[in-house]
Backbone as XML, in Angstrom:
<?xml version="1.0"?>
<chain id="A" units="angstrom">
  <residue number="1" name="MET">
    <atom name="N" x="125.644" y="92.076" z="119.946"/>
    <atom name="CA" x="126.244" y="93.191" z="119.224"/>
    <atom name="C" x="126.322" y="94.396" z="120.146"/>
  </residue>
  <residue number="2" name="LYS">
    <atom name="N" x="127.487" y="94.938" z="120.303"/>
    <atom name="CA" x="127.673" y="96.107" z="121.159"/>
    <atom name="C" x="127.660" y="97.374" z="120.322"/>
  </residue>
  <residue number="3" name="ASN">
    <atom name="N" x="126.889" y="98.324" z="120.770"/>
    <atom name="CA" x="126.913" y="99.667" z="120.197"/>
    <atom name="C" x="127.513" y="100.571" z="121.249"/>
  </residue>
  <residue number="4" name="SER">
    <atom name="N" x="128.113" y="101.641" z="120.837"/>
    <atom name="CA" x="128.691" y="102.556" z="121.818"/>
    <atom name="C" x="127.581" y="103.249" z="122.599"/>
  </residue>
  <residue number="5" name="ASN">
    <atom name="N" x="127.918" y="103.646" z="123.816"/>
    <atom name="CA" x="126.957" y="104.345" z="124.652"/>
    <atom name="C" x="126.516" y="105.645" z="123.982"/>
  </residue>
  <residue number="6" name="THR">
    <atom name="N" x="127.432" y="106.312" z="123.305"/>
    <atom name="CA" x="127.108" y="107.548" z="122.596"/>
    <atom name="C" x="126.069" y="107.288" z="121.513"/>
  </residue>
  <residue number="7" name="HIS">
    <atom name="N" x="126.257" y="106.204" z="120.771"/>
    <atom name="CA" x="125.311" y="105.820" z="119.718"/>
    <atom name="C" x="123.932" y="105.551" z="120.324"/>
  </residue>
  <residue number="8" name="ASN">
    <atom name="N" x="123.895" y="104.803" z="121.425"/>
    <atom name="CA" x="122.619" y="104.486" z="122.080"/>
    <atom name="C" x="121.928" y="105.745" z="122.593"/>
  </residue>
  <residue number="9" name="GLN">
    <atom name="N" x="122.692" y="106.669" z="123.159"/>
    <atom name="CA" x="122.119" y="107.920" z="123.655"/>
    <atom name="C" x="121.569" y="108.781" z="122.519"/>
  </residue>
  <residue number="10" name="ARG">
    <atom name="N" x="122.275" y="108.781" z="121.397"/>
    <atom name="CA" x="121.820" y="109.548" z="120.237"/>
    <atom name="C" x="120.468" y="109.019" z="119.751"/>
  </residue>
  <residue number="11" name="ILE">
    <atom name="N" x="120.343" y="107.707" z="119.703"/>
    <atom name="CA" x="119.076" y="107.097" z="119.287"/>
    <atom name="C" x="117.974" y="107.429" z="120.288"/>
  </residue>
  <residue number="12" name="ALA">
    <atom name="N" x="118.275" y="107.341" z="121.575"/>
    <atom name="CA" x="117.282" y="107.611" z="122.620"/>
    <atom name="C" x="116.738" y="109.028" z="122.531"/>
  </residue>
  <residue number="13" name="LYS">
    <atom name="N" x="117.595" y="109.984" z="122.188"/>
    <atom name="CA" x="117.189" y="111.394" z="122.165"/>
    <atom name="C" x="116.596" y="111.840" z="120.827"/>
  </residue>
  <residue number="14" name="MET">
    <atom name="N" x="116.694" y="110.998" z="119.813"/>
    <atom name="CA" x="116.106" y="111.309" z="118.511"/>
    <atom name="C" x="114.571" y="111.305" z="118.655"/>
  </residue>
  <residue number="15" name="THR">
    <atom name="N" x="113.907" y="112.225" z="117.983"/>
    <atom name="CA" x="112.451" y="112.254" z="118.097"/>
    <atom name="C" x="111.805" y="111.371" z="117.038"/>
  </residue>
  <residue number="16" name="PHE">
    <atom name="N" x="110.729" y="110.730" z="117.444"/>
    <atom name="CA" x="109.979" y="109.901" z="116.511"/>
    <atom name="C" x="109.445" y="110.780" z="115.374"/>
  </residue>
  <residue number="17" name="ALA">
    <atom name="N" x="109.009" y="111.989" z="115.696"/>
    <atom name="CA" x="108.449" y="112.899" z="114.686"/>
    <atom name="C" x="109.462" y="113.247" z="113.599"/>
  </residue>
  <residue number="18" name="SER">
    <atom name="N" x="110.744" y="113.233" z="113.922"/>
    <atom name="CA" x="111.760" y="113.560" z="112.911"/>
    <atom name="C" x="112.015" y="112.387" z="111.969"/>
  </residue>
  <residue number="19" name="VAL">
    <atom name="N" x="111.763" y="111.172" z="112.430"/>
    <atom name="CA" x="112.029" y="109.978" z="111.639"/>
    <atom name="C" x="110.787" y="109.505" z="110.879"/>
  </residue>
  <residue number="20" name="TYR">
    <atom name="N" x="109.614" y="109.746" z="111.444"/>
    <atom name="CA" x="108.368" y="109.280" z="110.836"/>
    <atom name="C" x="108.216" y="109.704" z="109.366"/>
  </residue>
  <residue number="21" name="PRO">
    <atom name="N" x="108.467" y="110.986" z="109.005"/>
    <atom name="CA" x="108.337" y="111.362" z="107.586"/>
    <atom name="C" x="109.298" y="110.589" z="106.673"/>
  </residue>
  <residue number="22" name="LEU">
    <atom name="N" x="110.457" y="110.225" z="107.207"/>
    <atom name="CA" x="111.424" y="109.446" z="106.427"/>
    <atom name="C" x="110.904" y="108.024" z="106.201"/>
  </residue>
  <residue number="23" name="TYR">
    <atom name="N" x="110.302" y="107.446" z="107.226"/>
    <atom name="CA" x="109.668" y="106.131" z="107.076"/>
    <atom name="C" x="108.587" y="106.200" z="105.995"/>
  </residue>
  <residue number="24" name="LEU">
    <atom name="N" x="107.742" y="107.216" z="106.113"/>
    <atom name="CA" x="106.624" y="107.377" z="105.183"/>
    <atom name="C" x="107.123" y="107.555" z="103.750"/>
  </residue>
  <residue number="25" name="GLU">
    <atom name="N" x="108.117" y="108.406" z="103.570"/>
    <atom name="CA" x="108.686" y="108.636" z="102.241"/>
    <atom name="C" x="109.268" y="107.344" z="101.669"/>
  </residue>
  <residue number="26" name="LYS">
    <atom name="N" x="109.979" y="106.606" z="102.505"/>
    <atom name="CA" x="110.617" y="105.369" z="102.059"/>
    <atom name="C" x="109.596" y="104.351" z="101.551"/>
  </residue>
  <residue number="27" name="ILE">
    <atom name="N" x="108.514" y="104.169" z="102.290"/>
    <atom name="CA" x="107.544" y="103.136" z="101.889"/>
    <atom name="C" x="106.662" y="103.603" z="100.730"/>
  </residue>
  <residue number="28" name="GLU">
    <atom name="N" x="106.328" y="104.895" z="100.703"/>
    <atom name="CA" x="105.480" y="105.405" z="99.619"/>
    <atom name="C" x="106.210" y="105.374" z="98.279"/>
  </residue>
  <residue number="29" name="LYS">
    <atom name="N" x="107.536" y="105.597" z="98.295"/>
    <atom name="CA" x="108.329" y="105.510" z="97.062"/>
    <atom name="C" x="108.244" y="104.115" z="96.452"/>
  </residue>
  <residue number="30" name="LYS">
    <atom name="N" x="108.009" y="103.133" z="97.308"/>
    <atom name="CA" x="107.956" y="101.734" z="96.872"/>
    <atom name="C" x="106.523" y="101.244" z="96.679"/>
  </residue>
  <residue number="31" name="GLY">
    <atom name="N" x="105.561" y="102.189" z="96.686"/>
    <atom name="CA" x="104.175" y="101.821" z="96.403"/>
    <atom name="C" x="103.381" y="101.320" z="97.596"/>
  </residue>
  <residue number="32" name="ARG">
    <atom name="N" x="103.906" y="101.473" z="98.797"/>
    <atom name="CA" x="103.157" y="101.069" z="99.988"/>
    <atom name="C" x="102.437" y="102.285" z="100.541"/>
  </residue>
  <residue number="33" name="THR">
    <atom name="N" x="101.492" y="102.064" z="101.446"/>
    <atom name="CA" x="100.639" y="103.158" z="101.921"/>
    <atom name="C" x="100.923" y="103.544" z="103.378"/>
  </residue>
  <residue number="34" name="LYS">
    <atom name="N" x="100.469" y="104.739" z="103.710"/>
    <atom name="CA" x="100.551" y="105.237" z="105.082"/>
    <atom name="C" x="99.801" y="104.292" z="106.024"/>
  </residue>
  <residue number="35" name="GLU">
    <atom name="N" x="98.670" y="103.771" z="105.559"/>
    <atom name="CA" x="97.876" y="102.847" z="106.368"/>
    <atom name="C" x="98.669" y="101.578" z="106.688"/>
  </residue>
  <residue number="36" name="GLU">
    <atom name="N" x="99.419" y="101.093" z="105.698"/>
    <atom name="CA" x="100.254" y="99.907" z="105.942"/>
    <atom name="C" x="101.362" y="100.219" z="106.948"/>
  </residue>
  <residue number="37" name="LEU">
    <atom name="N" x="101.948" y="101.405" z="106.838"/>
    <atom name="CA" x="102.967" y="101.823" z="107.794"/>
    <atom name="C" x="102.373" y="101.849" z="109.199"/>
  </residue>
  <residue number="38" name="HIS">
    <atom name="N" x="101.197" y="102.429" z="109.323"/>
    <atom name="CA" x="100.549" y="102.519" z="110.635"/>
    <atom name="C" x="100.204" y="101.132" z="111.174"/>
  </residue>
  <residue number="39" name="GLN">
    <atom name="N" x="99.823" y="100.221" z="110.285"/>
    <atom name="CA" x="99.521" y="98.848" z="110.704"/>
    <atom name="C" x="100.774" y="98.182" z="111.288"/>
  </residue>
  <residue number="40" name="VAL">
    <atom name="N" x="101.905" y="98.392" z="110.650"/>
    <atom name="CA" x="103.172" y="97.829" z="111.121"/>
    <atom name="C" x="103.561" y="98.446" z="112.470"/>
  </residue>
  <residue number="41" name="ILE">
    <atom name="N" x="103.435" y="99.761" z="112.592"/>
    <atom name="CA" x="103.778" y="100.441" z="113.850"/>
    <atom name="C" x="102.840" y="99.981" z="114.961"/>
  </residue>
  <residue number="42" name="GLU">
    <atom name="N" x="101.550" y="99.855" z="114.641"/>
    <atom name="CA" x="100.591" y="99.410" z="115.655"/>
    <atom name="C" x="100.887" y="97.978" z="116.096"/>
  </residue>
  <residue number="43" name="TRP">
    <atom name="N" x="101.263" y="97.120" z="115.153"/>
    <atom name="CA" x="101.596" y="95.741" z="115.518"/>
    <atom name="C" x="102.747" y="95.714" z="116.517"/>
  </residue>
  <residue number="44" name="LEU">
    <atom name="N" x="103.778" y="96.527" z="116.269"/>
    <atom name="CA" x="104.951" y="96.515" z="117.140"/>
    <atom name="C" x="104.688" y="97.189" z="118.481"/>
  </residue>
  <residue number="45" name="THR">
    <atom name="N" x="103.969" y="98.310" z="118.480"/>
    <atom name="CA" x="103.873" y="99.164" z="119.673"/>
    <atom name="C" x="102.513" y="99.181" z="120.359"/>
  </residue>
  <residue number="46" name="ASP">
    <atom name="N" x="101.475" y="98.749" z="119.655"/>
    <atom name="CA" x="100.087" y="98.817" z="120.112"/>
    <atom name="C" x="99.540" y="100.252" z="120.110"/>
  </residue>
  <residue number="47" name="PHE">
    <atom name="N" x="100.193" y="101.173" z="119.385"/>
    <atom name="CA" x="99.690" y="102.541" z="119.247"/>
    <atom name="C" x="98.719" y="102.602" z="118.081"/>
  </residue>
  <residue number="48" name="ASP">
    <atom name="N" x="97.478" y="103.018" z="118.348"/>
    <atom name="CA" x="96.545" y="103.231" z="117.240"/>
    <atom name="C" x="96.876" y="104.564" z="116.568"/>
  </residue>
  <residue number="49" name="ASN">
    <atom name="N" x="96.185" y="104.859" z="115.487"/>
    <atom name="CA" x="96.472" y="106.069" z="114.712"/>
    <atom name="C" x="96.368" y="107.328" z="115.569"/>
  </residue>
  <residue number="50" name="LYS">
    <atom name="N" x="95.353" y="107.405" z="116.429"/>
    <atom name="CA" x="95.157" y="108.586" z="117.272"/>
    <atom name="C" x="96.362" y="108.785" z="118.204"/>
  </residue>
  <residue number="51" name="LYS">
    <atom name="N" x="96.786" y="107.719" z="118.863"/>
    <atom name="CA" x="97.921" y="107.805" z="119.787"/>
    <atom name="C" x="99.206" y="108.151" z="119.033"/>
  </residue>
  <residue number="52" name="LEU">
    <atom name="N" x="99.369" y="107.576" z="117.862"/>
    <atom name="CA" x="100.541" y="107.853" z="117.032"/>
    <atom name="C" x="100.613" y="109.343" z="116.690"/>
  </residue>
  <residue number="53" name="GLN">
    <atom name="N" x="99.485" y="109.913" z="116.293"/>
    <atom name="CA" x="99.444" y="111.341" z="115.955"/>
    <atom name="C" x="99.749" y="112.209" z="117.177"/>
  </residue>
  <residue number="54" name="GLU">
    <atom name="N" x="99.269" y="111.807" z="118.350"/>
    <atom name="CA" x="99.566" y="112.547" z="119.590"/>
    <atom name="C" x="101.073" y="112.541" z="119.867"/>
  </residue>
  <residue number="55" name="LEU">
    <atom name="N" x="101.691" y="111.371" z="119.715"/>
    <atom name="CA" x="103.128" y="111.254" z="119.988"/>
    <atom name="C" x="103.955" y="112.070" z="118.998"/>
  </residue>
  <residue number="56" name="ILE">
    <atom name="N" x="103.508" y="112.125" z="117.757"/>
    <atom name="CA" x="104.185" y="112.945" z="116.750"/>
    <atom name="C" x="104.039" y="114.423" z="117.118"/>
  </residue>
  <residue number="57" name="LYS">
    <atom name="N" x="102.821" y="114.816" z="117.461"/>
    <atom name="CA" x="102.556" y="116.223" z="117.820"/>
    <atom name="C" x="103.354" y="116.645" z="119.063"/>
  </residue>
  <residue number="58" name="GLU">
    <atom name="N" x="103.494" y="115.720" z="120.019"/>
    <atom name="CA" x="104.236" y="116.005" z="121.257"/>
    <atom name="C" x="105.748" y="115.954" z="121.052"/>
  </residue>
  <residue number="59" name="ASN">
    <atom name="N" x="106.177" y="115.524" z="119.852"/>
    <atom name="CA" x="107.604" y="115.477" z="119.521"/>
    <atom name="C" x="108.396" y="114.623" z="120.519"/>
  </residue>
  <residue number="60" name="VAL">
    <atom name="N" x="107.850" y="113.453" z="120.872"/>
    <atom name="CA" x="108.503" y="112.597" z="121.862"/>
    <atom name="C" x="109.777" y="111.976" z="121.301"/>
  </residue>
  <residue number="61" name="THR">
    <atom name="N" x="110.701" y="111.728" z="122.204"/>
    <atom name="CA" x="111.933" y="111.032" z="121.830"/>
    <atom name="C" x="111.608" y="109.547" z="121.648"/>
  </residue>
  <residue number="62" name="PHE">
    <atom name="N" x="112.519" y="108.822" z="121.006"/>
    <atom name="CA" x="112.340" y="107.374" z="120.888"/>
    <atom name="C" x="112.301" y="106.736" z="122.276"/>
  </residue>
  <residue number="63" name="GLU">
    <atom name="N" x="113.052" y="107.310" z="123.211"/>
    <atom name="CA" x="113.051" y="106.789" z="124.572"/>
    <atom name="C" x="111.632" y="106.815" z="125.156"/>
  </residue>
  <residue number="64" name="LEU">
    <atom name="N" x="110.965" y="107.954" z="125.069"/>
    <atom name="CA" x="109.589" y="108.071" z="125.566"/>
    <atom name="C" x="108.615" y="107.260" z="124.711"/>
  </residue>
  <residue number="65" name="PHE">
    <atom name="N" x="108.826" y="107.268" z="123.412"/>
    <atom name="CA" x="107.968" y="106.527" z="122.487"/>
    <atom name="C" x="107.886" y="105.061" z="122.914"/>
  </residue>
  <residue number="66" name="PHE">
    <atom name="N" x="109.033" y="104.440" z="123.150"/>
    <atom name="CA" x="109.039" y="103.030" z="123.510"/>
    <atom name="C" x="108.707" y="102.783" z="124.981"/>
  </residue>
  <residue number="67" name="GLN">
    <atom name="N" x="108.868" y="103.803" z="125.838"/>
    <atom name="CA" x="108.425" y="103.657" z="127.229"/>
    <atom name="C" x="106.902" y="103.517" z="127.277"/>
  </residue>
  <residue number="68" name="HIS">
    <atom name="N" x="106.213" y="104.215" z="126.382"/>
    <atom name="CA" x="104.747" y="104.180" z="126.339"/>
    <atom name="C" x="104.208" y="102.996" z="125.539"/>
  </residue>
  <residue number="69" name="ALA">
    <atom name="N" x="105.061" y="102.347" z="124.779"/>
    <atom name="CA" x="104.630" y="101.256" z="123.906"/>
    <atom name="C" x="104.424" y="99.963" z="124.687"/>
  </residue>
  <residue number="70" name="SER">
    <atom name="N" x="103.504" y="99.147" z="124.180"/>
    <atom name="CA" x="103.358" y="97.761" z="124.649"/>
    <atom name="C" x="103.915" y="96.909" z="123.526"/>
  </residue>
  <residue number="71" name="LEU">
    <atom name="N" x="105.164" y="96.545" z="123.645"/>
    <atom name="CA" x="105.850" y="95.826" z="122.573"/>
    <atom name="C" x="105.168" y="94.485" z="122.306"/>
  </residue>
  <residue number="72" name="ASN">
    <atom name="N" x="104.969" y="94.184" z="121.045"/>
    <atom name="CA" x="104.345" y="92.933" z="120.641"/>
    <atom name="C" x="105.157" y="91.756" z="121.179"/>
  </residue>
  <residue number="73" name="PRO">
    <atom name="N" x="104.485" y="90.749" z="121.758"/>
    <atom name="CA" x="105.222" y="89.601" z="122.282"/>
    <atom name="C" x="106.018" y="88.837" z="121.214"/>
  </residue>
  <residue number="74" name="ASN">
    <atom name="N" x="105.667" y="89.013" z="119.947"/>
    <atom name="CA" x="106.402" y="88.344" z="118.864"/>
    <atom name="C" x="107.521" y="89.209" z="118.288"/>
  </residue>
  <residue number="75" name="ALA">
    <atom name="N" x="107.792" y="90.353" z="118.900"/>
    <atom name="CA" x="108.845" y="91.244" z="118.385"/>
    <atom name="C" x="110.194" y="90.530" z="118.332"/>
  </residue>
  <residue number="76" name="HIS">
    <atom name="N" x="110.428" y="89.599" z="119.235"/>
    <atom name="CA" x="111.710" y="88.875" z="119.247"/>
    <atom name="C" x="111.916" y="88.041" z="117.977"/>
  </residue>
  <residue number="77" name="LEU">
    <atom name="N" x="110.844" y="87.839" z="117.211"/>
    <atom name="CA" x="110.947" y="87.090" z="115.954"/>
    <atom name="C" x="111.515" y="87.940" z="114.815"/>
  </residue>
  <residue number="78" name="ILE">
    <atom name="N" x="111.666" y="89.248" z="115.057"/>
    <atom name="CA" x="112.247" y="90.139" z="114.046"/>
    <atom name="C" x="113.757" y="89.911" z="114.060"/>
  </residue>
  <residue number="79" name="THR">
    <atom name="N" x="114.272" y="89.440" z="112.928"/>
    <atom name="CA" x="115.701" y="89.165" z="112.836"/>
    <atom name="C" x="116.237" y="89.743" z="111.534"/>
  </residue>
  <residue number="80" name="GLY">
    <atom name="N" x="117.533" y="89.786" z="111.442"/>
    <atom name="CA" x="118.174" y="90.262" z="110.225"/>
    <atom name="C" x="119.053" y="91.459" z="110.493"/>
  </residue>
  <residue number="81" name="VAL">
    <atom name="N" x="119.626" y="91.980" z="109.432"/>
    <atom name="CA" x="120.581" y="93.080" z="109.539"/>
    <atom name="C" x="119.896" y="94.391" z="109.166"/>
  </residue>
  <residue number="82" name="ILE">
    <atom name="N" x="120.099" y="95.380" z="110.004"/>
    <atom name="CA" x="119.633" y="96.735" z="109.720"/>
    <atom name="C" x="120.706" y="97.697" z="110.232"/>
  </residue>
  <residue number="83" name="CYS">
    <atom name="N" x="121.076" y="98.642" z="109.423"/>
    <atom name="CA" x="122.125" y="99.607" z="109.781"/>
    <atom name="C" x="123.418" y="98.911" z="110.213"/>
  </residue>
  <residue number="84" name="GLY">
    <atom name="N" x="123.717" y="97.799" z="109.563"/>
    <atom name="CA" x="124.965" y="97.099" z="109.821"/>
    <atom name="C" x="124.990" y="96.219" z="111.049"/>
  </residue>
  <residue number="85" name="SER">
    <atom name="N" x="123.863" y="96.099" z="111.750"/>
    <atom name="CA" x="123.817" y="95.277" z="112.957"/>
    <atom name="C" x="122.711" y="94.231" z="112.847"/>
  </residue>
  <residue number="86" name="ARG">
    <atom name="N" x="122.953" y="93.057" z="113.414"/>
    <atom name="CA" x="121.907" y="92.038" z="113.508"/>
    <atom name="C" x="120.987" y="92.447" z="114.652"/>
  </residue>
  <residue number="87" name="VAL">
    <atom name="N" x="119.722" y="92.681" z="114.364"/>
    <atom name="CA" x="118.806" y="93.198" z="115.392"/>
    <atom name="C" x="118.694" y="92.269" z="116.587"/>
  </residue>
  <residue number="88" name="GLU">
    <atom name="N" x="118.773" y="90.961" z="116.346"/>
    <atom name="CA" x="118.631" y="90.009" z="117.450"/>
    <atom name="C" x="119.847" y="89.990" z="118.379"/>
  </residue>
  <residue number="89" name="GLU">
    <atom name="N" x="120.947" y="90.629" z="117.981"/>
    <atom name="CA" x="122.162" y="90.645" z="118.795"/>
    <atom name="C" x="122.406" y="91.987" z="119.485"/>
  </residue>
  <residue number="90" name="ILE">
    <atom name="N" x="121.547" y="92.955" z="119.275"/>
    <atom name="CA" x="121.715" y="94.277" z="119.901"/>
    <atom name="C" x="121.393" y="94.149" z="121.384"/>
  </residue>
  <residue number="91" name="GLU">
    <atom name="N" x="122.327" y="94.561" z="122.236"/>
    <atom name="CA" x="122.186" y="94.374" z="123.677"/>
    <atom name="C" x="121.368" y="95.469" z="124.360"/>
  </residue>
  <residue number="92" name="GLU">
    <atom name="N" x="121.455" y="96.689" z="123.883"/>
    <atom name="CA" x="120.721" y="97.811" z="124.483"/>
    <atom name="C" x="119.247" y="97.695" z="124.076"/>
  </residue>
  <residue number="93" name="PRO">
    <atom name="N" x="118.328" y="97.504" z="125.038"/>
    <atom name="CA" x="116.918" y="97.278" z="124.703"/>
    <atom name="C" x="116.279" y="98.380" z="123.837"/>
  </residue>
  <residue number="94" name="LEU">
    <atom name="N" x="116.519" y="99.640" z="124.166"/>
    <atom name="CA" x="115.910" y="100.713" z="123.380"/>
    <atom name="C" x="116.446" y="100.726" z="121.953"/>
  </residue>
  <residue number="95" name="THR">
    <atom name="N" x="117.732" y="100.596" z="121.799"/>
    <atom name="CA" x="118.323" y="100.568" z="120.457"/>
    <atom name="C" x="117.747" y="99.393" z="119.677"/>
  </residue>
  <residue number="96" name="GLN">
    <atom name="N" x="117.598" y="98.256" z="120.323"/>
    <atom name="CA" x="117.023" y="97.089" z="119.659"/>
    <atom name="C" x="115.577" y="97.363" z="119.229"/>
  </residue>
  <residue number="97" name="GLN">
    <atom name="N" x="114.792" y="98.009" z="120.072"/>
    <atom name="CA" x="113.400" y="98.307" z="119.736"/>
    <atom name="C" x="113.307" y="99.258" z="118.540"/>
  </residue>
  <residue number="98" name="VAL">
    <atom name="N" x="114.172" y="100.266" z="118.505"/>
    <atom name="CA" x="114.197" y="101.190" z="117.373"/>
    <atom name="C" x="114.583" y="100.434" z="116.099"/>
  </residue>
  <residue number="99" name="ARG">
    <atom name="N" x="115.558" y="99.555" z="116.212"/>
    <atom name="CA" x="115.977" y="98.769" z="115.039"/>
    <atom name="C" x="114.904" y="97.770" z="114.615"/>
  </residue>
  <residue number="100" name="TYR">
    <atom name="N" x="114.112" y="97.257" z="115.557"/>
    <atom name="CA" x="112.954" y="96.437" z="115.186"/>
    <atom name="C" x="112.043" y="97.238" z="114.254"/>
  </residue>
  <residue number="101" name="LEU">
    <atom name="N" x="111.748" y="98.468" z="114.667"/>
    <atom name="CA" x="110.874" y="99.323" z="113.859"/>
    <atom name="C" x="111.502" y="99.605" z="112.503"/>
  </residue>
  <residue number="102" name="ASP">
    <atom name="N" x="112.793" y="99.926" z="112.494"/>
    <atom name="CA" x="113.502" y="100.160" z="111.229"/>
    <atom name="C" x="113.401" y="98.941" z="110.312"/>
  </residue>
  <residue number="103" name="LYS">
    <atom name="N" x="113.572" y="97.763" z="110.888"/>
    <atom name="CA" x="113.543" y="96.525" z="110.110"/>
    <atom name="C" x="112.154" y="96.285" z="109.517"/>
  </residue>
  <residue number="104" name="LEU">
    <atom name="N" x="111.117" y="96.527" z="110.294"/>
    <atom name="CA" x="109.749" y="96.347" z="109.795"/>
    <atom name="C" x="109.450" y="97.316" z="108.646"/>
  </residue>
  <residue number="105" name="VAL">
    <atom name="N" x="109.896" y="98.564" z="108.799"/>
    <atom name="CA" x="109.698" y="99.562" z="107.744"/>
    <atom name="C" x="110.464" y="99.147" z="106.492"/>
  </residue>
  <residue number="106" name="ASP">
    <atom name="N" x="111.668" y="98.653" z="106.680"/>
    <atom name="CA" x="112.488" y="98.183" z="105.566"/>
    <atom name="C" x="111.792" y="97.034" z="104.832"/>
  </residue>
  <residue number="107" name="GLU">
    <atom name="N" x="111.259" y="96.088" z="105.569"/>
    <atom name="CA" x="110.558" y="94.951" z="104.963"/>
    <atom name="C" x="109.317" y="95.422" z="104.202"/>
  </residue>
  <residue number="108" name="LEU">
    <atom name="N" x="108.611" y="96.389" z="104.755"/>
    <atom name="CA" x="107.437" y="96.950" z="104.084"/>
    <atom name="C" x="107.852" y="97.591" z="102.764"/>
  </residue>
  <residue number="109" name="ALA">
    <atom name="N" x="108.922" y="98.371" z="102.801"/>
    <atom name="CA" x="109.414" y="99.044" z="101.590"/>
    <atom name="C" x="109.899" y="98.045" z="100.538"/>
  </residue>
  <residue number="110" name="LYS">
    <atom name="N" x="110.399" y="96.917" z="100.985"/>
    <atom name="CA" x="110.902" y="95.917" z="100.040"/>
    <atom name="C" x="109.792" y="95.052" z="99.449"/>
  </residue>
  <residue number="111" name="GLY">
    <atom name="N" x="108.551" y="95.318" z="99.841"/>
    <atom name="CA" x="107.426" y="94.608" z="99.240"/>
    <atom name="C" x="107.077" y="93.288" z="99.901"/>
  </residue>
  <residue number="112" name="ARG">
    <atom name="N" x="107.611" y="93.051" z="101.076"/>
    <atom name="CA" x="107.297" y="91.803" z="101.778"/>
    <atom name="C" x="105.809" y="91.768" z="102.122"/>
  </residue>
  <residue number="113" name="LYS">
    <atom name="N" x="105.223" y="90.596" z="102.103"/>
    <atom name="CA" x="103.801" y="90.451" z="102.416"/>
    <atom name="C" x="103.541" y="90.805" z="103.872"/>
  </residue>
  <residue number="114" name="MET">
    <atom name="N" x="102.413" y="91.485" z="104.110"/>
    <atom name="CA" x="102.076" y="91.968" z="105.449"/>
    <atom name="C" x="102.051" y="90.827" z="106.470"/>
  </residue>
  <residue number="115" name="GLU">
    <atom name="N" x="101.514" y="89.655" z="106.119"/>
    <atom name="CA" x="101.451" y="88.567" z="107.104"/>
    <atom name="C" x="102.844" y="88.087" z="107.509"/>
  </residue>
  <residue number="116" name="LYS">
    <atom name="N" x="103.830" y="88.235" z="106.626"/>
    <atom name="CA" x="105.217" y="87.887" z="106.962"/>
    <atom name="C" x="105.822" y="88.974" z="107.861"/>
  </residue>
  <residue number="117" name="ILE">
    <atom name="N" x="105.560" y="90.239" z="107.522"/>
    <atom name="CA" x="106.081" y="91.351" z="108.313"/>
    <atom name="C" x="105.565" y="91.276" z="109.746"/>
  </residue>
  <residue number="118" name="LEU">
    <atom name="N" x="104.288" y="90.944" z="109.891"/>
    <atom name="CA" x="103.658" y="90.924" z="111.202"/>
    <atom name="C" x="103.888" y="89.608" z="111.952"/>
  </residue>
  <residue number="119" name="ARG">
    <atom name="N" x="104.806" y="88.815" z="111.466"/>
    <atom name="CA" x="105.273" y="87.606" z="112.150"/>
    <atom name="C" x="104.130" y="86.706" z="112.599"/>
  </residue>
  <residue number="120" name="GLY">
    <atom name="N" x="103.252" y="86.400" z="111.657"/>
    <atom name="CA" x="102.196" y="85.416" z="111.909"/>
    <atom name="C" x="101.044" y="85.879" z="112.779"/>
  </residue>
  <residue number="121" name="SER">
    <atom name="N" x="100.958" y="87.161" z="113.045"/>
    <atom name="CA" x="99.851" y="87.665" z="113.894"/>
    <atom name="C" x="98.588" y="87.842" z="113.095"/>
  </residue>
</chain>
């Protein structure tokens, strides 16, 4: 799946701190907890709560956020459609990583079981 370079650059420059409250609002509306959100983020990125709070406070871009992340080796198992694109077909690595996170948050909000979200980990 090809995204425009402009689209990819926009995602790269977006700050994690600006999106995090939206993730939190989305999952809490559906009865999920902040702790579950953090568990999903930690599974994907290996950021513990302390590191996550530092990155939010530093207002890092998604580009820096994922540069510092240790992506879970099972992240490639995240498949499906998010924002109109199949995540497994996104060619730009950073855009794909952001969409992985979006997909995990979406699955959490939809009530999927944590062991399914975390891809057997």
